[in-house]
C-alpha positions as CSV (number, residue, x, y, z in Angstrom):
1,X,36.6,-27.4,101.0
2,X,32.9,-27.5,99.5
3,X,32.3,-29.8,96.4
4,X,31.3,-27.8,93.6
5,X,28.9,-29.6,91.2
6,X,29.6,-28.6,87.4
7,X,26.4,-27.5,85.4
8,X,25.5,-30.2,83.0
9,X,26.7,-29.6,79.3
10,X,24.4,-30.0,76.4
11,X,25.8,-31.7,73.5
12,X,26.0,-29.5,70.1
13,X,22.9,-28.4,68.4
14,X,23.8,-30.6,65.4
15,X,24.0,-33.7,67.6
16,X,20.7,-33.0,69.1
17,X,19.2,-32.5,65.8
18,X,20.6,-35.5,64.6
19,X,19.2,-37.7,67.5
20,X,15.7,-36.4,66.9
21,X,15.8,-37.2,63.3
22,X,16.8,-40.8,64.0
23,X,13.6,-42.8,62.7
24,X,13.0,-45.9,64.9
25,X,9.8,-48.0,65.1
26,X,6.7,-47.5,63.7
27,X,6.1,-44.0,61.7
28,X,3.5,-42.3,59.9
29,X,4.2,-41.3,56.3
30,X,7.7,-39.9,55.6
31,X,8.4,-38.1,52.3
32,X,12.0,-37.9,50.9
33,X,13.4,-35.0,48.8
34,X,12.5,-36.6,45.6
35,X,8.6,-36.9,46.7
36,X,8.7,-40.7,47.2
37,X,6.7,-41.7,50.4
38,X,7.3,-44.5,52.9
39,X,5.0,-45.5,55.7
40,X,6.1,-48.3,58.0
41,X,8.8,-49.4,60.5
42,X,12.4,-48.0,60.7
43,X,15.5,-48.6,62.6
44,X,18.6,-46.4,63.0
45,X,16.9,-44.2,60.3
46,X,16.7,-46.7,57.9
47,X,13.4,-48.6,56.5
48,X,13.6,-51.8,58.5
49,X,10.7,-54.3,59.0
50,X,7.4,-54.1,57.2
51,X,6.5,-50.9,55.2
52,X,4.9,-49.4,52.0
53,X,7.1,-47.4,49.7
54,X,5.4,-45.3,46.8
55,X,7.8,-43.9,43.9
56,X,6.4,-40.5,43.0
57,X,8.0,-40.4,39.5
58,X,6.6,-44.0,38.2
59,X,3.7,-44.6,40.7
60,X,4.9,-48.1,41.7
61,X,4.3,-49.5,44.9
62,X,6.4,-51.9,47.1
63,X,4.4,-53.5,50.0
64,X,6.5,-56.1,52.3
65,X,9.6,-56.6,54.2
66,X,12.6,-54.3,54.6
67,X,16.1,-54.7,55.8
68,X,18.4,-51.8,56.4
69,X,17.0,-49.6,53.8
70,X,16.5,-52.2,51.2
71,X,13.9,-54.7,50.2
72,X,14.5,-58.0,51.9
73,X,12.0,-60.8,53.0
74,X,8.7,-61.3,51.4
75,X,7.0,-58.5,49.5
76,X,4.9,-57.3,46.3
77,X,5.9,-54.6,43.6
78,X,3.0,-53.2,41.6
79,X,3.1,-50.7,38.8
80,X,0.6,-48.0,37.8
81,X,-0.9,-48.3,34.3
82,X,-0.9,-44.8,32.8
83,X,-3.9,-45.5,30.5
84,X,-6.1,-46.8,33.2
85,X,-4.6,-45.6,36.3
86,X,-4.9,-49.0,37.8
87,X,-2.3,-50.8,39.8
88,X,-1.3,-54.5,38.2
89,X,1.2,-56.8,40.1
90,X,4.6,-57.3,38.5
91,X,6.4,-59.3,41.3
92,X,5.3,-61.2,44.3
93,X,7.8,-63.2,46.3
94,X,11.2,-63.0,48.0
95,X,13.6,-60.3,47.9
96,X,17.4,-60.1,49.1
97,X,19.3,-57.0,49.3
98,X,16.9,-55.1,47.0
99,X,16.7,-57.9,44.5
100,X,14.6,-60.7,43.4
101,X,15.9,-63.6,45.2
102,X,14.4,-66.8,46.2
103,X,10.9,-68.0,45.3
104,X,8.6,-65.6,43.5
105,X,6.2,-65.1,40.7
106,X,6.6,-62.2,37.9
107,X,3.9,-61.1,35.6
108,X,5.1,-59.9,32.0
109,X,3.5,-57.2,30.3
110,X,2.4,-59.7,27.3
111,X,0.5,-61.6,29.9
112,X,3.3,-64.4,30.2
113,X,3.7,-65.6,34.0
114,X,6.8,-67.1,35.5
115,X,7.0,-68.8,39.1
116,X,10.1,-70.2,40.4
117,X,13.5,-69.6,41.8
118,X,15.3,-66.1,41.3
119,X,18.8,-65.0,42.0
120,X,19.8,-61.4,42.0
121,X,16.9,-60.3,39.8
122,X,17.3,-63.1,37.4
123,X,15.4,-66.3,36.8
124,X,18.1,-69.2,38.3
125,X,17.3,-72.5,39.6
126,X,13.8,-74.2,39.2
127,X,11.1,-72.3,37.5
128,X,8.0,-72.8,35.2
129,X,6.9,-70.2,32.6
130,X,3.4,-69.8,31.0
131,X,3.8,-68.0,27.8
132,X,1.0,-65.9,26.2
133,X,0.9,-68.1,23.1
134,X,0.0,-71.0,25.2
135,X,3.8,-72.5,25.3
136,X,5.0,-73.8,28.7
137,X,8.3,-74.5,30.0
138,X,9.3,-76.2,33.0
139,X,12.9,-77.0,34.2
140,X,16.1,-75.4,35.4
141,X,17.1,-71.8,34.6
142,X,20.5,-70.0,34.8
143,X,20.6,-66.2,34.4
144,X,17.5,-65.7,32.8
145,X,17.8,-68.7,30.1
146,X,16.7,-72.4,30.0
147,X,19.6,-74.1,31.3
148,X,20.0,-77.7,32.5
149,X,17.3,-80.6,32.3
150,X,13.6,-79.1,31.4
151,X,10.4,-79.8,29.5
152,X,9.0,-77.3,26.7
153,X,5.5,-78.0,26.0
154,X,4.1,-76.2,22.8
155,X,0.9,-75.1,22.3
156,X,-0.1,-77.6,19.7
157,X,0.7,-80.4,22.0
158,X,4.4,-81.2,20.9
159,X,7.0,-81.1,23.5
160,X,10.6,-81.5,24.0
161,X,12.2,-83.2,27.0
162,X,15.8,-83.1,27.8
163,X,19.0,-81.0,28.3
164,X,19.3,-77.1,27.7
165,X,22.2,-74.7,27.3
166,X,21.9,-71.0,27.4
167,X,18.3,-70.9,26.2
168,X,18.9,-73.6,23.5
169,X,18.3,-77.4,23.0
170,X,21.9,-78.9,23.8
171,X,22.8,-82.4,24.6
172,X,20.5,-85.4,24.5
173,X,16.9,-85.0,24.5
174,X,13.6,-86.4,23.0
175,X,11.3,-84.4,20.9
176,X,7.6,-85.7,20.6
177,X,5.9,-84.6,17.4
178,X,2.4,-85.3,18.8
179,X,0.8,-83.8,16.0
180,X,2.5,-86.2,13.4
181,X,2.7,-89.2,15.6
182,X,6.8,-89.3,15.7
183,X,9.4,-89.1,18.2
184,X,13.1,-87.8,17.7
185,X,15.6,-89.2,20.3
186,X,19.2,-88.1,20.0
187,X,21.8,-85.4,20.3
188,X,21.5,-81.5,20.0
189,X,23.8,-78.9,19.5
190,X,23.0,-75.1,19.8
191,X,19.3,-76.0,19.2
192,X,19.6,-77.9,16.3
193,X,19.2,-81.9,16.1
194,X,22.5,-83.4,15.0
195,X,22.3,-87.2,15.5
196,X,19.5,-89.5,16.8
197,X,16.7,-91.7,15.6
198,X,13.3,-90.9,14.4
199,X,10.4,-93.2,14.9
200,X,6.6,-93.5,14.7
201,X,4.8,-92.9,18.2
202,X,1.0,-93.1,18.3
203,X,0.9,-92.3,14.5
204,X,-2.5,-93.7,13.8
205,X,-4.0,-91.6,16.4
206,X,-2.1,-88.3,15.3
207,X,-4.2,-85.2,14.0
208,X,-1.9,-84.6,11.2
209,X,0.0,-87.9,10.8
210,X,3.1,-88.1,8.6
211,X,2.3,-89.2,5.1
212,X,4.8,-92.2,5.2
213,X,5.7,-94.4,7.8
214,X,9.2,-94.6,8.8
215,X,10.7,-98.1,7.4
216,X,12.1,-100.3,10.0
217,X,16.0,-100.4,10.2
218,X,17.3,-103.7,11.8
219,X,20.8,-102.9,13.0
220,X,22.8,-105.4,15.4
221,X,23.5,-102.9,17.9
222,X,21.7,-99.5,17.5
223,X,23.1,-98.0,20.4
224,X,26.7,-98.7,19.1
225,X,26.0,-96.9,15.9
226,X,24.5,-93.9,17.8
227,X,27.4,-93.5,20.2
228,X,30.0,-93.9,17.2
229,X,28.0,-91.2,15.5
230,X,28.0,-88.8,18.3
231,X,31.7,-89.5,18.8
232,X,32.5,-88.6,15.3
233,X,30.3,-85.5,15.4
234,X,31.5,-84.0,18.8
235,X,35.1,-84.8,17.9
236,X,35.0,-82.2,15.3
237,X,34.3,-79.4,17.8
């Protein structure tokens, strides 16, 4: 009995179209239905690898690495200024799952600049920010706020070194009044100094020294007095 070969069967047209539409590897510019355009690498019909995305509505541009359709890796995000029609960088650094995550630099509209660690689009970890008015903060962050140990240097030279909590001085710290030649060292609660010592430090060379010197107080055990005062205050809360 002769063996009859069956003619090859073709997959449905919808399957063929789906196979043809699968984008893999390097492609030329692809436009989405919303008008956004992407030029770069693909994998399984998703942006994957290095590529450049332009958003039609805002004119913003992202140039960098992608992973399965999301910004992931190192990349730069820039926006278009409507007045001058020029591009300015907003963020340059690491991304994960479409969010700023890792180490990166962010440029604010008011000319402030933050460089440091990010977690899910928020400043978290170690970071340094240069404010537009000349102030500088360097230290720990949590959910976009100063949190942990850090140093804040004011534009007039004064500085605070110590503990922070949710954006406010909280815990033990030192505040150097360099303009007056004084030092406060003690306990802070919710941004307010509550218990500590104030002493003259470099008063003679200060630009605006305090009018009167702080008198010397002789105590047998200064630290014991401070500890008891702190305990008495904290015990109320």
